[in-house]
Structures are given as C-alpha cells and as structure tokens.
C-alpha positions in Angstrom: -139.8 -1.7 -119.4 -139.5 -5.2 -117.9 -137.8 -6.4 -121.1 -135.3 -3.7 -121.0 -134.3 -4.4 -117.4 -134.0 -8.1 -118.2 -131.7 -7.4 -121.1 -129.3 -5.3 -119.2 -129.0 -7.5 -116.1 -125.7 -9.6 -116.0 -124.4 -12.4 -113.7 -120.7 -12.9 -112.9 -119.5 -16.6 -113.0 -116.3 -18.4 -112.4 -115.1 -22.0 -112.1 -112.0 -23.7 -110.6 -110.9 -27.3 -111.2 -107.9 -29.6 -110.6 -106.9 -32.9 -111.9 -106.9 -36.1 -109.7 -104.3 -38.7 -110.5 -105.4 -42.0 -112.0 -107.5 -44.5 -110.1 -106.1 -48.0 -110.7 -107.4 -51.2 -109.1 -104.7 -53.6 -107.9 -104.3 -57.1 -109.2 -104.1 -60.3 -107.2 -102.4 -62.9 -109.4 -100.8 -66.0 -107.9 -98.8 -68.6 -109.7 -97.4 -72.0 -108.9 -94.1 -73.2 -110.3 -92.2 -76.5 -110.1 -88.6 -77.6 -110.3 -87.4 -81.1 -111.2 -83.7 -80.3 -110.8 -83.4 -79.1 -107.2 -84.4 -75.5 -107.8 -82.0 -74.6 -110.6 -84.8 -74.1 -113.2 -88.4 -73.4 -112.7 -91.5 -73.9 -114.9 -95.1 -73.2 -114.7 -96.9 -76.0 -112.7 -100.4 -74.9 -113.3 -102.4 -77.5 -115.2 -99.5 -80.0 -115.1 -99.5 -83.4 -113.5 -96.9 -83.8 -110.8 -95.3 -87.2 -110.3 -94.4 -88.6 -106.8 -90.6 -89.0 -106.6 -89.3 -92.5 -106.3 -86.1 -93.7 -104.5 -83.0 -93.8 -106.7 -83.0 -96.9 -108.8 -86.7 -97.5 -108.3 -88.0 -94.9 -110.8 -89.8 -97.5 -112.9 -91.6 -99.2 -110.0 -95.3 -98.3 -109.3 -96.2 -95.8 -106.6 -97.9 -98.0 -104.0 -98.9 -96.6 -100.7 -98.7 -98.7 -97.5 -98.6 -97.9 -93.8 -95.5 -96.0 -92.9 -94.4 -95.0 -96.5 -93.7 -91.4 -97.5 -93.8 -89.9 -101.0 -92.9 -86.4 -102.0 -93.6 -84.2 -104.9 -91.0 -82.1 -106.9 -90.1 -78.8 -105.4 -92.7 -76.1 -105.7 -92.9 -72.4 -105.1 -95.6 -69.8 -105.2 -95.1 -66.7 -107.3 -96.9 -63.4 -106.7 -97.5 -62.1 -110.3 -99.8 -59.3 -109.2 -99.1 -55.8 -107.8 -100.8 -56.5 -104.4 -99.2 -58.3 -101.5 -100.9 -61.6 -100.8 -101.3 -64.3 -98.1 -101.9 -67.8 -99.2 -102.4 -71.4 -98.1 -101.9 -74.6 -100.0 -104.7 -77.2 -99.8 -105.2 -80.7 -101.2 -108.3 -80.7 -103.5 -109.9 -82.7 -106.3 -109.9 -86.0 -104.6 -111.8 -88.6 -106.7 -112.3 -92.2 -106.0 -112.0 -93.7 -102.5 -111.8 -90.4 -100.6 -111.5 -92.2 -97.2 -108.0 -93.2 -98.3 -106.9 -89.6 -98.0 -107.9 -89.8 -94.2 -104.9 -92.2 -93.8 -102.4 -89.7 -95.4 -100.8 -86.9 -93.5 -99.9 -84.0 -95.9 -97.0 -81.7 -95.0 -95.1 -78.7 -96.4 -91.5 -78.8 -95.4 -92.5 -81.3 -92.7 -95.1 -78.9 -91.2 -98.9 -79.7 -91.2 -100.2 -78.4 -94.6 -103.4 -77.1 -92.8 -101.4 -74.9 -90.5 -99.1 -73.3 -93.0 -100.0 -69.7 -94.1 -97.4 -67.7 -96.1 -97.1 -64.1 -97.2 -95.7 -62.6 -100.4 -95.1 -59.1 -101.4 -96.0 -57.9 -104.9 -93.9 -59.4 -107.7 -92.0 -61.7 -105.4 -91.1 -65.4 -105.9 -91.6 -67.5 -102.8 -89.0 -69.9 -101.4 -89.0 -73.4 -102.5 -90.9 -76.0 -100.5 -91.7 -79.7 -100.7 -95.0 -81.4 -100.2 -95.0 -84.9 -98.7 -97.7 -87.4 -98.1 -97.1 -89.9 -95.3 -99.5 -92.9 -94.9 -100.1 -93.3 -91.2 -98.6 -96.4 -89.5 -102.0 -97.0 -87.9 -103.7 -97.3 -91.3 -105.4 -100.7 -91.2 -106.8 -103.3 -93.7 -109.7 -101.1 -94.5 -107.4 -99.1 -96.8 -106.1 -102.0 -98.8 -106.8 -101.8 -102.5 -108.3 -98.3 -102.3 -107.2 -95.6 -104.7 -107.7 -91.9 -105.2 -107.0 -89.8 -108.3 -107.6 -86.2 -109.4 -105.5 -84.9 -106.4 -104.6 -81.3 -106.9 -102.4 -78.8 -105.1 -104.4 -75.6 -104.9 -103.1 -72.2 -103.8 -105.8 -70.1 -102.2 -104.7 -66.5 -102.0 -106.2 -63.3 -100.6 -104.8 -59.8 -100.4 -102.6 -59.2 -97.4 -102.8 -56.3 -95.0 -99.6 -54.4 -95.9 -100.7 -51.8 -98.4 -101.8 -48.4 -96.9 -104.7 -46.2 -98.0 -105.0 -42.6 -96.8 -105.6 -43.9 -93.2 -103.8 -47.1 -92.4 -103.2 -50.7 -93.6 -106.1 -52.3 -91.8 -108.9 -51.6 -94.4 -108.6 -55.1 -95.7 -107.9 -57.0 -92.5 -111.0 -59.1 -92.8 
C-alpha cells in the first residue's frame, strides 16, 4: 500500500532565469612617448635612452653639469592605452653612481617642481607634451666636482582615477 501511494505522488516544479551581461575587468595601461621634432611625430620612449639637448652648434660637446646650468630632455607625453581613466606622476628613478649629485639638481616638468605635478588622463587619450629639465643649483659647491650618476630613468607611476561610476557613485576607488 505504501508503495502504491509513493508511485502516484507528484511534485510540480518550475524555474526562471535571465542572462547577465558580460563581466569585464578594466585595463590600466600607460605609455610614454617622445618627440625629437617639436611634437610633429611621436615614438615610443619606453626602453629608449633620452639624450639631453645641447645648445645649437654645441651638439658634439660633452654634457657637463656645473652650478647654474640647465639641460632639458626631448618633449615627452604620457598616453593612456587602457580603458580606465588614470592619474599619474613622473618620478626620477634608477640613479646609479654618486647619488648625492642628484641632490644638487632640481628637476621640473614645464618649469614646475616634478614632485608636485600630478596629471589625469581619460581612457584612450594622449596627454599634452611636456619638457623635463634638470637645473644644477647655483649653491652647489665643490663637493659635487667630478661626481657622476647614470642609470637615470623617467618613470610614470599611474593609478586608476576616480571618474568611472559603478552602480552607486565614482568614489569606490578614491583611496
């Protein structure tokens, strides 16, 4: 009798579902480009060695630093190759040799202190051209004579910017 009741008992079932659009993580991809012709053409600067620009007619002279002199690099620009907005700073890294010599050099971007310059770029945008200059302080004394540094690099440090919105606001990545 129990088997007969079990065989004739039925359950109703049902399901419902919907599709959710694709989940895609954004990309943060920053590039550095240089121009040697005043911004007419641009090429990838990553991994390249930039030469300090010499005064016209003095191109074959050595680059020697002394108190009061200023040397500049070719024009540069940062390019946002990713699909997330970013904020970035440029820093001087990779100093090898007599590192104290760098203490006598003031680095600027478009004549502003390199340490205070933070920029923002939307996704897929090329930044405006800028010039990095090194100026040896007039107060640099004899302790810097004959010193040298090499391995200097211009490094772009980028993080995502707080402009994209999630379902709530654009502050989820503020820190």
